[in-house]
N, C-alpha and C positions, 0 to 999 in steps of 0.2 A: 465505716468500713468501705473499702474500695470496691466498686462494681466491676465484676469480671465480664469481659467480652464473651458472648456465647460462641462456642466452637461447635458448629453443627454442620451436617452434610445433607445432601439431597442425592437420591438415586432412583432410577426408574425400575419398576417391576411390573410383571404381568398379573392382572387379576383374571377372573374367569372370562371376562368379555372385553377388557380394554387394558391399556397401559396407564399406570398412575405413578406418581412420585411419592416416596417416603422421605420424611425429614427427621433428623435426629443424630444420635451418635453413630459412629462408623466403627465396625468391628469386622474381623474375618476369622475363619477357622483354619484348621490344618489341611483341609481338603480344597482350598482355593475359593470357597464361597465367601461373598462379601455381604454383610448385613448392615442395614440402616435402621435405627430405632430398635435395636436389640434382636429382632427376630425376622425381619423382612429381607429376603434374599433379593438383591438388586443386580442389574447389569453393570459389570465393572466399568465399562466405557462411559457410563452416564453419571458417575460419582462426581459431585462438585461441592466444594466447600463454601460456606457462607462467608462473604467478605467482611462482614461487620458493618456494611454500608446499606443504606436504603435509597430507593429512587424517589423521584419527586412526588409520587403518590403513596409512599410509605411501604412499597413492596421490597422485600429482602433481595439483595443482589448477590447472586451465586457465581462461582467460577463457571465459565462457558455460557453465561447469559449474553444475549444480544441486546444492546441498549441503543436508543437514540440519544444523541447528545444535542441538547438545545434544539431538538426538532430538525437537525441538519445532517449530522453524520451518524452512521451506524458503526458500533464497535463491539468487539467481543472482550469480555472480562477474562483475564488470564492470570495464572500464578507463575511467577518466575522462581523456580526452586533453586536456581544457582545464586540469585541475589536476595532471595527470601522477601519478595515484594509482590503486590498486586499491580497490574497495569491494564490499560485498555488498548486493544489493537484494532486498527482500521483494516478493512478488507485487503488493502494493498500491502499490508505488513508494517506500516508506520505505527510506532508505539507512542502512546501518551504516558509520560512518566507517572509514577505514583503521586507526585505532588499535584500534577494537573488533574489526575483522577479524583483525588480527595477534594481539591478546590472546586472543581466542576460539580462534584456530587454534593458538596456542602451548599452550593448555590442552587441546588434543585434542578440541575440541567439534565441529569440522566433519567431515562424512562425505560424500564425493562419491557421489551416487545416480544421476547421469545428466548430460545436457546438453540445452540448448534445441533442438538440431538433431535429436536422436534421441528425446527424451523430453519434448516440450512439455506433455504432459498431466499431468506431475508438478506443474505450477504452476497448479492450478485456482484461479480467483478465489474469495476468501473462505476458503481453507484456510490453515492455519498452515504 
């Protein structure tokens, strides 16, 4: 039997005293609320899909994650809805094609260091 790639999402929500992420299925209701894992209401701007790829330490890579590539460059993982593909974007807007993303990831060059929602300062203009 063929193994099916997991399709799951991540979204931030507020607990009593801190913000956390929920992981799982994504659903929404008729009132505009978005749920992850069936019942946790999350902030819509923080929803990110799992890419199906893992970084060099085995961490799942999600849309909007910030990754170091070979310890040298920082990129944001993005989804291109027009061309239906994942890509990695440098802070200056340069794009790594999906082929380069997959090849680099397969070689263990990517390391998740944060995401654009919690760590936007990781992507300072002019930095690699």
